[in-house]
matplotlib code that plots the C-alpha trace (Angstrom):
import matplotlib.pyplot as plt

x = [-29.4, -29.4, -26.4, -28.4, -29.2, -25.5, -24.4, -26.8, -25.8, -22.1, -22.6, -24.5, -21.8, -19.1, -21.0, -21.4, -17.6, -16.8, -19.2, -17.6, -14.1, -15.1, -16.6, -13.4, -11.2, -13.5, -13.3, -9.5, -9.5, -11.9, -9.8, -6.6, -8.4, -9.6, -6.1, -4.7, -7.4, -6.6, -2.8, -3.6, -5.9, -3.2, -0.6, -3.0, -3.8, -0.1, 0.5, -2.4, -1.2, 2.3, 0.7, -1.4, 1.6, 3.6, 0.7, 0.6, 4.3, 4.2, 1.4, 3.4, 6.5, 4.4, 2.8, 6.3, 7.6, 4.6, 5.2, 8.9, 7.9, 5.3, 7.9, 10.4, 7.7, 6.8, 10.5, 10.9, 7.8, 9.4, 12.6, 10.7, 8.9, 12.3, 13.6, 10.5, 10.9, 14.5, 13.7, 10.8, 12.6]
y = [74.4, 76.4, 78.4, 81.6, 80.6, 79.7, 83.0, 85.0, 83.1, 83.6, 87.4, 87.7, 85.8, 88.0, 91.2, 89.9, 89.2, 92.7, 94.3, 92.3, 93.4, 97.1, 96.8, 95.2, 97.9, 100.7, 99.2, 99.2, 102.9, 103.7, 101.8, 103.6, 107.0, 106.1, 105.0, 108.3, 110.2, 108.0, 108.9, 112.6, 112.4, 110.5, 113.2, 116.0, 114.2, 113.7, 117.4, 118.4, 116.0, 117.7, 121.1, 120.1, 118.6, 121.8, 123.8, 121.6, 121.9, 125.6, 126.0, 124.0, 126.1, 129.3, 127.9, 127.1, 130.5, 132.1, 130.2, 131.3, 134.9, 134.7, 133.2, 136.0, 138.6, 137.2, 137.2, 140.8, 141.8, 140.1, 142.0, 145.2, 144.6, 144.0, 147.3, 149.2, 147.7, 148.7, 152.2, 152.5, 150.9]
z = [-262.9, -266.1, -267.3, -266.8, -263.1, -262.5, -264.2, -262.0, -258.9, -259.7, -260.4, -257.1, -255.2, -256.9, -256.0, -252.4, -252.1, -253.6, -251.1, -248.2, -249.4, -249.6, -246.1, -244.7, -246.4, -245.1, -241.6, -241.8, -242.7, -239.9, -237.4, -238.6, -238.3, -234.8, -233.8, -234.9, -232.9, -229.8, -230.1, -230.5, -227.4, -225.4, -226.3, -225.3, -222.0, -221.2, -221.9, -219.6, -216.9, -217.1, -216.9, -213.9, -212.1, -212.7, -211.3, -208.2, -207.7, -208.3, -205.8, -203.2, -203.8, -203.3, -200.2, -198.7, -199.7, -198.0, -194.8, -194.8, -195.3, -192.5, -190.2, -191.1, -190.5, -187.1, -186.2, -187.4, -185.3, -182.3, -182.8, -183.2, -179.9, -178.2, -179.6, -178.4, -174.9, -174.7, -175.9, -173.4, -170.5]

ax = plt.figure().add_subplot(projection="3d")
ax.plot(x, y, z, "-o")
ax.set_aspect("equal")
plt.show()
């Protein structure tokens, strides 16, 4: 092989290695960026799950409070009926 051919081959190999190195470095940056995005999404998902859980809890608390109020209202209606019967009778 002539010196020119070896020089050209060496330059092409060097350029190929440089391109490969740039690609590897670029992939590392892309992976780092994706990792940050994943962490942000996880954080947002956890926050939304906490909000959803608090809404479910809140709804359950309101449902129980409603049942207690309805029971108290029925009890009051029953006492009102007793008072009416005593007044009428």
